[in-house]
C-alpha positions as CSV (number, residue, x, y, z in Angstrom):
1,X,0.0,0.0,0.0
2,X,1.5,3.3,-1.0
3,X,1.4,6.6,0.9
4,X,-1.7,7.9,-0.9
5,X,-3.7,4.7,-0.2
6,X,-2.7,4.8,3.5
7,X,-3.8,8.4,3.7
8,X,-7.1,7.7,2.0
9,X,-7.7,4.8,4.4
10,X,-6.7,6.6,7.5
11,X,-9.5,7.1,10.1
12,X,-10.1,10.7,10.9
13,X,-10.2,11.3,14.7
14,X,-12.6,14.1,15.6
15,X,-12.9,15.7,19.0
16,X,-16.0,17.6,20.1
17,X,-15.3,20.7,22.3
18,X,-17.6,23.2,24.0
19,X,-16.2,26.7,24.8
20,X,-18.2,28.8,27.2
21,X,-17.8,31.9,29.4
22,X,-20.1,30.7,32.2
23,X,-20.6,34.1,33.9
24,X,-20.1,32.3,37.2
25,X,-23.5,30.7,36.9
26,X,-23.9,27.9,39.4
27,X,-23.8,24.4,37.8
28,X,-23.9,25.7,34.2
29,X,-20.8,23.8,33.1
30,X,-22.3,20.5,34.4
31,X,-25.6,21.2,32.5
32,X,-23.8,22.0,29.3
33,X,-21.8,18.8,29.5
34,X,-25.0,16.9,30.0
35,X,-26.7,18.7,27.1
36,X,-23.9,18.7,24.4
37,X,-21.8,15.6,25.6
38,X,-18.5,17.2,24.6
39,X,-15.2,15.3,24.8
40,X,-13.6,18.5,26.2
41,X,-15.0,21.7,27.8
42,X,-13.0,24.9,27.9
43,X,-14.7,27.1,30.5
44,X,-14.2,30.7,31.6
45,X,-15.7,32.4,34.6
46,X,-16.1,29.0,36.1
47,X,-17.8,28.8,39.6
48,X,-15.8,25.6,40.5
49,X,-17.4,24.8,43.8
50,X,-20.9,24.6,42.2
51,X,-20.0,22.0,39.5
52,X,-20.4,18.3,39.7
53,X,-17.9,17.6,36.9
54,X,-14.2,17.4,37.6
55,X,-12.0,20.1,36.0
56,X,-8.4,21.2,36.1
57,X,-8.6,24.9,36.8
58,X,-6.9,28.2,37.6
59,X,-8.9,30.0,40.1
60,X,-8.9,33.2,42.1
61,X,-9.1,33.1,45.9
62,X,-12.8,33.5,45.5
63,X,-13.0,30.3,43.5
64,X,-13.7,31.7,40.1
65,X,-11.5,31.3,37.0
66,X,-10.9,29.1,33.9
67,X,-11.1,25.3,33.7
68,X,-10.7,22.3,31.4
69,X,-12.9,19.2,31.5
70,X,-12.3,15.9,29.7
71,X,-15.0,13.3,29.4
72,X,-12.6,10.3,29.1
73,X,-9.1,11.2,28.0
74,X,-6.4,12.0,30.7
75,X,-5.4,15.6,31.2
76,X,-1.7,16.1,31.7
77,X,1.0,18.8,31.7
78,X,-1.2,21.4,33.4
79,X,0.1,25.0,33.3
80,X,-1.5,28.0,35.1
81,X,-1.0,31.5,33.8
82,X,-2.0,34.8,35.4
83,X,-2.4,38.0,33.4
84,X,0.6,40.3,33.9
85,X,-1.9,43.2,34.3
86,X,-4.5,43.7,37.0
87,X,-8.0,44.7,36.1
88,X,-9.2,48.2,37.1
89,X,-8.9,48.5,40.9
90,X,-5.7,46.4,41.0
91,X,-7.1,43.3,42.8
92,X,-8.3,41.0,40.0
93,X,-5.9,39.3,37.6
94,X,-7.4,37.2,34.8
95,X,-6.5,33.5,35.0
96,X,-5.8,31.0,32.1
97,X,-5.5,27.2,32.3
98,X,-3.4,25.3,29.8
99,X,-3.2,21.5,29.6
100,X,-2.5,18.6,27.2
101,X,-5.2,16.1,26.2
102,X,-5.7,13.8,23.2
103,X,-2.3,14.9,22.0
104,X,-3.2,18.5,21.7
105,X,-2.5,21.5,23.9
106,X,-5.7,23.4,25.1
107,X,-5.7,26.9,26.4
108,X,-8.9,28.1,28.1
109,X,-8.4,31.9,27.9
110,X,-10.2,34.7,29.6
111,X,-8.4,37.8,28.4
112,X,-7.5,41.0,30.1
113,X,-10.5,43.3,30.0
114,X,-9.5,46.6,31.7
115,X,-12.8,48.4,31.5
116,X,-13.3,51.2,31.0
117,X,-10.0,51.8,29.3
118,X,-9.6,48.4,27.6
119,X,-5.9,48.7,26.7
120,X,-5.0,46.6,23.7
121,X,-1.3,46.3,24.7
122,X,-2.3,44.8,28.1
123,X,-4.5,42.2,26.3
124,X,-1.6,41.3,24.0
125,X,0.7,41.0,27.0
126,X,-1.7,38.5,28.4
127,X,-1.8,36.5,25.2
128,X,2.0,36.5,25.0
129,X,2.1,35.2,28.6
130,X,0.1,32.2,27.6
131,X,2.1,31.7,24.4
132,X,5.3,31.6,26.6
133,X,4.1,28.3,28.3
134,X,3.0,26.6,25.1
135,X,5.2,24.2,23.1
136,X,5.6,26.1,19.9
137,X,6.0,22.9,17.7
138,X,2.9,21.1,18.9
139,X,-0.9,21.3,18.0
140,X,-3.0,23.6,20.1
141,X,-6.5,25.0,20.4
142,X,-6.4,28.5,22.0
143,X,-10.0,29.5,22.7
144,X,-12.3,31.5,25.0
145,X,-13.3,35.0,25.9
146,X,-10.7,37.4,24.6
147,X,-12.5,40.6,25.5
148,X,-11.9,42.0,22.0
149,X,-14.0,45.1,22.4
150,X,-12.9,46.7,19.1
151,X,-11.8,45.7,15.7
152,X,-8.3,46.8,16.7
153,X,-8.4,44.3,19.6
154,X,-9.3,41.5,17.2
155,X,-6.7,42.5,14.6
156,X,-3.9,42.8,17.3
157,X,-4.8,39.4,18.8
158,X,-5.1,37.7,15.4
159,X,-1.7,39.2,14.4
160,X,0.2,38.1,17.5
161,X,-1.3,34.6,17.4
162,X,-0.6,34.4,13.7
163,X,3.0,35.1,14.4
164,X,3.0,32.0,16.6
165,X,1.4,29.8,13.9
166,X,-2.2,30.1,14.8
167,X,-5.1,30.9,12.5
168,X,-8.5,32.3,13.6
169,X,-10.8,29.2,13.1
170,X,-14.1,30.8,14.2
171,X,-15.7,33.5,16.3
172,X,-19.2,33.6,17.7
173,X,-21.5,36.5,18.6
174,X,-21.9,38.2,21.9
175,X,-25.6,39.1,22.3
176,X,-26.3,42.7,21.5
177,X,-22.8,43.5,20.0
178,X,-21.7,43.7,16.4
179,X,-18.2,42.5,17.2
180,X,-17.5,39.1,18.9
181,X,-15.6,38.7,22.2
182,X,-15.2,34.9,21.9
183,X,-12.8,33.2,19.5
184,X,-11.1,29.9,18.7
185,X,-7.6,29.9,17.2
186,X,-6.0,26.7,16.0
187,X,-2.5,25.4,15.2
188,X,-1.8,22.0,13.8
189,X,-5.5,20.9,14.0
190,X,-8.3,21.3,11.6
191,X,-11.7,22.8,12.5
192,X,-14.3,20.5,10.9
193,X,-17.5,22.2,12.1
194,X,-18.8,24.7,14.6
195,X,-22.0,26.3,15.8
196,X,-23.0,28.7,18.6
197,X,-25.8,28.6,21.1
198,X,-27.4,30.8,23.7
199,X,-27.7,29.8,27.4
200,X,-28.2,31.5,30.7
201,X,-24.8,33.1,30.6
202,X,-24.4,36.6,29.1
203,X,-22.0,35.0,26.6
204,X,-23.1,32.6,23.8
205,X,-21.1,29.4,23.7
206,X,-19.7,27.4,20.9
207,X,-19.5,23.7,20.0
208,X,-16.5,22.9,17.9
209,X,-15.4,19.7,16.2
210,X,-11.7,19.5,15.4
211,X,-9.8,16.7,13.6
212,X,-6.5,15.6,15.1
213,X,-3.2,15.5,13.2
């Protein structure tokens, strides 16, 4: 069997992923896992103590932050990243969780916000802090709430991630806004399908299917 025949006969492995800013809603991650049956959940604004599912997470002292859930595959190589810049008031630093699963790196990202000033440079510093813990030669899904409040935010984020080998695979709408806040960037994996949905959070979520290399 030659290489072309082997490639044609190869079985494509597809992984189903839910990405959701939960707005700290109690039990919402558990309900979404029950509803959509994902292989992996990337959660932002996770209220960890209210959930029945097990996640690896990066939480504030109040118990809120980002998390990654896997239905069956083992999660390894967990890395926790804190935004280098505090939110307005100086007390809150956005948290990111990065981990390996099914041979892919996953980053559940909740980007620097900085309301009301929303400094783009601070968001990019946060993105770069996460990039610094990723293996640059391995597949990755980098997704979540990027707090891209303007087209300039989106362009800057897409540019810095593009320099690291990522492409913007999809974005999904935030209710009542023309520009999206939530995005999924991929490197070394292929987005096969996606759709967004509404729920009790202020953010819409997305269901993605990616094929593994």
